C-alpha positions in Angstrom: -8.8 270.2 -39.2 -10.7 267.8 -36.9 -14.3 269.0 -37.3 -15.5 266.9 -34.3 -12.9 268.5 -32.0 -13.7 272.0 -33.4 -17.4 271.6 -32.6 -16.6 270.4 -29.2 -14.4 273.5 -28.6 -17.2 275.7 -29.8 -19.6 274.0 -27.4 -17.2 274.8 -24.6 -17.2 278.5 -25.4 -14.4 278.9 -27.8 -14.8 280.9 -31.1 -13.3 280.3 -34.5 -11.0 283.3 -33.7 -9.4 281.3 -30.9 -8.5 278.4 -33.1 -5.2 277.8 -34.9 -6.3 277.8 -38.5 -4.9 278.2 -42.1 -7.4 280.6 -43.6 -8.2 281.7 -47.2 -10.9 283.9 -48.7 -13.2 283.5 -51.7 -14.6 286.5 -53.6 -16.6 286.8 -56.8 -18.3 289.5 -58.8 -20.8 288.6 -61.5 -19.9 291.3 -64.0 -16.8 293.3 -65.1 -18.4 296.7 -64.6 -16.2 299.3 -62.7 -18.4 299.4 -59.6 -18.4 295.6 -59.3 -14.6 295.5 -59.7 -14.2 298.2 -57.1 -16.4 296.1 -54.8 -14.1 293.1 -55.5 -11.1 295.2 -54.5 -12.8 296.3 -51.3 -13.6 292.6 -50.5 -9.9 291.6 -51.0 -8.7 294.4 -48.7 -11.2 293.6 -46.1 -10.6 289.8 -46.1 -6.8 290.2 -46.1 -6.9 292.6 -43.2 -9.4 290.6 -41.2 -7.3 287.4 -41.6 -3.9 288.8 -41.0 -5.0 290.7 -37.9 -5.9 287.5 -36.1 -2.8 286.1 -34.4 -4.2 282.6 -34.4 -4.8 282.5 -38.1 -2.3 281.9 -41.0 -3.2 283.8 -44.2 -2.9 281.3 -47.1 -4.1 283.6 -49.9 -7.4 284.3 -51.8 -9.4 282.8 -54.6 -11.2 285.2 -56.9 -13.6 284.7 -59.8 -14.5 287.8 -62.0 -17.5 288.1 -64.3 -19.0 284.7 -63.4 -22.5 283.8 -62.4 -23.0 282.2 -59.1 -25.8 279.8 -60.1 -23.3 277.1 -61.1 -19.7 276.3 -60.3 -18.5 274.5 -63.4 -17.0 277.6 -65.0 -15.5 279.1 -61.8 -11.9 278.1 -62.2 -10.6 279.7 -59.0 -13.5 278.2 -57.0 -12.7 274.7 -58.3 -9.0 275.3 -57.6 -9.9 276.2 -54.0 -11.8 272.9 -53.6 -8.9 271.0 -55.0 -6.5 272.7 -52.5 -8.9 271.8 -49.7 -8.8 268.2 -50.7 -5.0 268.3 -50.5 -5.1 269.5 -46.9 -3.8 273.1 -47.6 -6.8 274.9 -46.0 -8.6 274.8 -42.6 -11.2 277.5 -43.2 -12.6 279.6 -46.0 -14.1 283.1 -45.4 -16.5 284.6 -47.9 -19.0 287.4 -47.9 -22.2 285.5 -48.2 -23.9 282.4 -49.5 -25.0 284.1 -52.7 -21.3 284.8 -53.5 -20.5 281.2 -52.9 -23.5 279.7 -54.9 -27.1 280.5 -55.6 -27.8 276.8 -56.2 -29.0 275.0 -53.1 -27.7 271.7 -54.2 -24.2 273.1 -54.9 -24.1 275.0 -51.6 -24.9 271.9 -49.6 -22.8 269.5 -51.7 -19.6 271.6 -51.5 -20.1 272.5 -47.9 -20.5 268.8 -46.9 -17.5 267.9 -49.2 -15.3 270.6 -47.6 -16.3 269.4 -44.1 -15.4 265.9 -45.0 -11.9 267.2 -45.8 -11.8 269.1 -42.4 -12.5 272.5 -44.0 -15.0 275.0 -42.6 -16.6 278.0 -44.3 -17.5 281.3 -42.6 -20.2 283.2 -44.4 -19.7 286.6 -42.8 -22.9 288.5 -43.8 -25.1 285.5 -43.2 -23.5 284.8 -39.8 -23.1 281.1 -40.6 -20.0 279.2 -39.7 -20.1 275.5 -40.9 -18.0 274.5 -37.8 -21.3 275.0 -35.9 -23.3 271.9 -35.6 -26.6 273.5 -36.6 -25.1 275.3 -39.6 -26.5 272.9 -42.2 -30.1 273.7 -41.4 -29.4 277.5 -41.6 -27.3 277.0 -44.7 -30.1 275.1 -46.4 -32.6 277.9 -45.6 -30.3 280.7 -46.8 -29.3 278.9 -49.9 -32.9 278.2 -50.8 -33.7 281.9 -50.4 -30.8 282.8 -52.7 -32.3 280.4 -55.2 -35.7 282.1 -55.1 -37.5 279.3 -53.3 -39.1 281.6 -50.8 -42.7 280.7 -51.5 -42.5 277.0 -50.7 -39.7 277.3 -48.2 -41.7 278.9 -45.4 -44.4 276.2 -45.6 -41.8 273.4 -45.6 -39.8 274.9 -42.8 -42.8 275.2 -40.6 -44.0 271.8 -41.5 -40.5 270.4 -41.0 -40.2 272.0 -37.5 -43.6 270.6 -36.5 -42.8 267.1 -37.7 -39.4 267.3 -36.1 -40.8 268.2 -32.8 -43.4 265.4 -33.0 -40.6 262.9 -33.7 -38.4 264.1 -30.8 -36.0 266.0 -33.1 -34.9 269.2 -31.4 -34.1 272.2 -33.7 -31.3 274.7 -32.9 -27.9 274.2 -31.4 -26.8 271.3 -29.1 -25.9 273.1 -25.9 -27.9 270.9 -23.5 -26.5 270.0 -20.1 -26.3 266.2 -19.7 -27.3 265.5 -23.3 -25.9 265.8 -26.8 -27.6 265.9 -30.2 -27.0 263.4 -33.0 -28.8 264.2 -36.3 -31.3 266.4 -34.3 -32.2 263.9 -31.6 -31.1 264.2 -27.9 -29.0 261.4 -26.6 -27.7 260.5 -23.2 -24.2 262.0 -23.1 -21.5 259.3 -23.4 -23.1 257.2 -26.2 -22.5 257.6 -29.9 -24.3 256.3 -33.0 -21.8 253.5 -33.2 -22.9 252.3 -29.7 -26.6 252.3 -30.7 -25.7 250.3 -33.9 -23.6 247.9 -31.8 -26.4 247.4 -29.3 -28.9 246.5 -32.0 -26.3 244.2 -33.7 -26.1 242.4 -30.4 -29.8 242.0 -30.3 -29.7 240.5 -33.8 -26.8 238.2 -32.9 -28.8 236.9 -29.9 -32.1 236.5 -31.9 -33.3 233.3 -33.7 -35.4 235.0 -36.3 -33.3 237.8 -37.8 -30.1 238.6 -39.6 -28.5 242.0 -39.7 -27.1 244.2 -42.5 -25.3 247.4 -41.5 -24.9 250.0 -44.3 -22.2 252.5 -43.7 -18.8 253.9 -44.9 -17.5 253.7 -41.3 -14.9 251.0 -41.1 -15.1 250.9 -37.3 -18.4 249.0 -37.7 -16.5 246.1 -39.3 -15.9 244.9 -35.7 -19.6 244.0 -35.5 -19.5 241.4 -38.3 -20.3 237.9 -37.2 -22.2 234.9 -38.6 -25.5 236.9 -38.4 -24.4 240.4 -39.0 -23.0 241.7 -42.4 -21.6 245.1 -43.3 -22.3 246.8 -46.6 -19.2 249.0 -46.7 -19.9 252.1 -48.9 -17.2 253.5 -51.1 -17.2 256.7 -53.2 -18.8 255.0 -56.3 -19.2 251.4 -55.1 -19.5 249.2 -52.0 -18.1 246.0 -50.6 -20.3 243.3 -48.9 -18.3 242.2 -45.9 -19.3 239.1 -44.0 -17.2 237.0 -41.7 -15.5 235.0 -44.4 -14.8 237.9 -46.8 -13.3 239.9 -43.9 -11.0 237.1 -43.0 -10.0 236.6 -46.6 -9.1 240.3 -46.8 -7.3 240.9 -43.5 -6.4 237.4 -42.2 -8.0 238.1 -38.8 -11.5 237.8 -37.3 -13.7 240.9 -37.5 -13.7 241.5 -33.7 -9.9 242.0 -34.0 -10.6 245.4 -35.7 -10.3 246.9 -32.2 -6.8 245.3 -31.7 -5.8 246.5 -35.2 -6.9 250.1 -34.2 -5.0 249.7 -30.9 -1.8 249.2 -32.9 -2.2 251.4 -36.0 -4.5 254.0 -34.6 -7.0 256.1 -36.6 -6.4 259.8 -37.0 -10.0 260.4 -38.2 -11.2 259.3 -34.7 -8.3 260.7 -32.7 -7.1 257.2 -31.9 -3.3 257.4 -31.5 -2.3 253.7 -31.7 1.4 252.9 -31.5 3.7 255.4 -33.1 5.5 254.0 -36.1 3.2 251.0 -36.7 1.0 250.9 -39.7 -1.7 248.5 -41.0 0.7 246.1 -42.7 2.8 245.5 -39.5 -0.2 245.5 -37.2 -1.9 242.8 -39.3 1.2 240.7 -39.4 1.5 240.9 -35.6 -2.2 240.0 -35.1 -2.1 237.1 -37.6 0.9 235.7 -35.6 -0.2 236.4 -32.0 -4.0 236.7 -32.3 -4.6 239.7 -30.0 -3.1 242.8 -28.6 -2.8 241.2 -25.2 -1.0 238.2 -26.6 1.4 240.4 -28.5 2.6 241.9 -25.3 2.7 238.5 -23.5 5.2 237.5 -26.3 7.0 240.8 -26.5 10.3 239.1 -25.8 10.0 237.2 -29.1 9.7 240.3 -31.1 13.1 241.8 -31.9 14.7 245.1 -32.9 13.0 248.4 -33.5 9.5 246.9 -33.5 9.9 245.7 -30.0 11.1 249.1 -28.9 8.1 250.8 -30.6 5.7 248.4 -28.9 7.3 248.9 -25.5 7.1 252.7 -25.7 3.6 252.6 -27.0 2.1 250.0 -24.7 -0.2 252.4 -22.7 -1.3 254.1 -25.9 -2.1 250.7 -27.6 -4.4 249.6 -24.8 -6.1 253.0 -24.5 -6.6 253.0 -28.3 -8.1 249.6 -28.3 -10.6 250.7 -25.6 -11.4 253.9 -27.7 -12.0 251.8 -30.8 -14.3 249.3 -29.0 -18.0 249.8 -29.8 -20.2 249.6 -26.7 -23.1 247.1 -27.1 -25.2 247.6 -24.0 -26.8 251.1 -24.4 -29.9 251.2 -22.2 -32.4 251.8 -25.1 -35.1 249.8 -23.5 -36.1 248.6 -27.0 -36.5 245.2 -28.5 -36.3 244.1 -32.1 -40.1 244.0 -32.3 -40.2 247.6 -31.2 -38.2 248.8 -34.2 -39.5 246.3 -36.7 -40.6 248.1 -40.0 -44.3 247.5 -40.5 -44.6 249.3 -43.9 -45.6 252.8 -44.8 -48.3 254.4 -42.6 -51.0 256.8 -43.5 -49.2 259.5 -41.5 -46.1 259.0 -43.7 -48.2 259.2 -46.9 -49.7 262.5 -45.7 -46.2 263.9 -45.0 -45.1 262.8 -48.5 -48.1 264.5 -50.0 -47.5 267.8 -48.1 -43.8 267.7 -49.2 -44.8 266.8 -52.8 -42.7 263.6 -52.7 -44.7 262.0 -55.4 -42.1 259.5 -56.5 -41.8 258.2 -52.9 -45.6 257.8 -52.9 -45.5 255.9 -56.2 -42.8 253.6 -55.0 -44.1 253.0 -51.5 -47.8 252.5 -51.9 -49.7 249.9 -53.9 -52.8 251.5 -55.3 -56.1 250.1 -54.0 -57.9 248.0 -56.6 -61.6 248.4 -57.2 -63.6 245.5 -55.9 -65.2 243.3 -58.6 -68.3 241.1 -58.1 -67.8 237.6 -59.6 -70.4 235.1 -60.3 -69.7 231.5 -61.5 -72.3 230.4 -64.0 -73.0 226.9 -65.2 -75.7 227.7 -67.8 -75.0 230.0 -70.7 -78.6 231.2 -70.5 -78.1 232.7 -67.0 
């Protein structure tokens, strides 16, 4: 399931019930008492009826754990099986009764929710009225999970403080239904620009400066197109990273970093809904670019390319150039900022105060050098002084 597209559909007024989804349910009872098992049977009947009655949904089964605590997931075999099936692309959405049935551990709730979203799988917590396809679900999920984990006392203080600080920093709580604007990580942006475009704009500032070099830290391979003699990308992997500069990129792919957009034009990128040319993968695309240098030059020399490959390129020409345009990061977003405006000047007193209120003591320890008491020194030349 394409989460970005799902959220866009929800913003346009669709509901999850209008979407073509493969749906499963998860149910759990914490004891094997008769009343709990009866509750489990009722849950099964309810979920199966709810899913099968929706003509847009395909019922793909249920996952049930009996007599297991919800505070940790390591012993919940069916839960872990459900996560495994999600990673294999067998599920689009999970319905479950409430967050406390899913996990009472805040870390687990957020971790598995984010993991499932990364696989294109949403969760609908029915009683809590939280659907993780919604763009503001993570804030609500964090709050509800924390309550389930009995963190109520500090939660209210932190939420109020967080909202206050968010508003002071221009971060807007709630959903992102704002005409003419969209939200990215809580901040309103001019519609039409994405985070990649902001990064591209600042990388351009770095490239044109004399005093700075840039390091982009991300797992997004689209950003590799920004690599040049002054900008490097630290490409994050699951348990490691790769430092990609201009030379290492060329050694790996045999093309210049800017040609990433030509590569995407040919092979496409399903994660970003970039179609590319049907039937052409990375290996063939790289070979073409290594020989002809650019997408434009490939089509100039199309008569030199023979057989099925030529036919694929001819049929996919419009898609290729459209895909190249979609893959190109815009570098002229009107931010009205200079490098000096965003230069990090060290931790401020305001930041320290926030750390103290949130009890982030390790951050205080690592970010601030303790003030040293002044010591008066007098140089003497006579031991009798």
